[in-house]
C-alpha positions, 0 to 999 in steps of 0.5 A: 508449498507456501510462498513468502509475501512479496508485500514485505520489504524483506521478500520484495528485495529478495525476489526483485533485487537479488543478484540473479534477479535481473530477468525477473526485474526486466519482466516486471518493469516492462509490465508496470512501466511500459504495458509489457512492451520490451522497452527494457532489454538490459539493466543493472541492480544497484546494491543487490539483496544479500541474506543476513550473515551475522545473527542479531545484526539488524538489516534495513532493506531499502529500495530496489534500485536499478539502472536501465538503458545504461543511464536511467534510474528506477527506484521500486518501493514496496509500502504496506502501511499508510504511514504519515508523510509517506507521500513526502518521503517518495518525493524526497527519495526521488529528488535525492536520487536524482541530485546525487548523481552530480559531484561538485563542480560537475554540469547539470547536463550530466543528470539522468532521469529518474523514475520512482515506482511505488507499490502500495497495499492501501489506496493512496488516490481515492478519487482515481479508479486506475490501479496504476497512475503516473505523475510528472512535472506540469505547468500548473494552469495549462498542464504543459509538461516540464522535463517530463521524462526527468522525474516521473512518479508511478504508483501501483495500488494493489487494493484496487486490483480485483481481477480474478485468476481466469480474468488475467489478460496481460503481463501486467495483470499477472505481475500485479496478481502475483504481488497481491495474492502470492502469499495465499497460494499453495501452488503455481497456477498455470496462468502465471507458471507459463511466464518464465520470469514469473516461474522463477519469482515463485521459486525465490519466494518458496519458503522451502528455499530460505535459510533459517536466518531469512525465515527468522527475519521474514517472521520478525518483519511480518510480526512488526507489520501486524503490530503496526496494524494492531496499533492503528486499530487500537488508535481507532478504537480509542477514538471511537470510545472517547468520542462516545464518552464525551458525548455521554458526558455532555448529555449527562451535564445537560441532564442535570439541568433539564432532568436526569432521565432526559439528560441520559437519553440526550447524552446517548443519542449525542454519543451516538451521533459523534461516534457516527461522525468519526466513523464516517470520517475514518471510512471516508479516509480509507475508501473514499467519499460516502454516498448519501445512501451509504451515509444513511445506512450507517446512520441507522446502526446501533451504537454497538454496530458503529463500534464494530464498523470502526474497528473494521476500517482497516479491513476495508479496501474499497467501496465494494467491502464496505457495501458488503460489511453494511449488508452484514448489518441488516 
């Protein structure tokens, strides 16, 4: 048995945005937004997912949208790649969903609250340790809420969730574990299968229940994600190679004046220093600020090891992953 990856836009909307997914979405939203309390008793899925019917027609799977409590709108988005200006896109989509509620001439008191729920397969807030974070509009100096219930931003950062199957305690834990690991499972764990909505989510995610068009679409989207990750890795490698080359060339130019042998040695050393600085910068963007101890260990790596570490940046989801990687160079 194998399951589709709920972290792809296609699979995410099929699992949570299908016409028969109401109970699944209610359980998921109560778990993420309300600490598993049954605040949401009913909802309406807006623009539910429909499988592609015409071969060759490109479908775009947008956010899952739902109305809860009869008025409040929730926009749920799954994002795998940390693309440029992603933070602004979240803000734009939320404010757009808030503003389009009104038609020309209607009163502002008809506006209803909007929650933007974003699940990411990368860390957005390195300085925060929590898996789930919540933001609302506040006064800058005194932190007083400004219509806090009207516009709320909730983020779930999957790489920060490190609980094992045996450590799952709450319904929130179980849903996040499903999101992060479903693609790697070959059966439904008992700890998750005892929740009816999760058991149903696994049934929808079972590849055996997909038609050929859906499987083809899913494969294309996973290939696209891999291509994008490959492009990011290549860009990292090119940056590292360029930094090394420039450093060596600068050293050789100095060596012409001071002696060929000395110049080559300086060039190699300067190339290594620039390479080290670039790798440190990439790592800090990925896992957060590096301690002096970590930086000292990186400074002891050879140029070849630095290149290897730079190429592996996208595989490092946490500081723990970086520490483990550095141990392999000992």
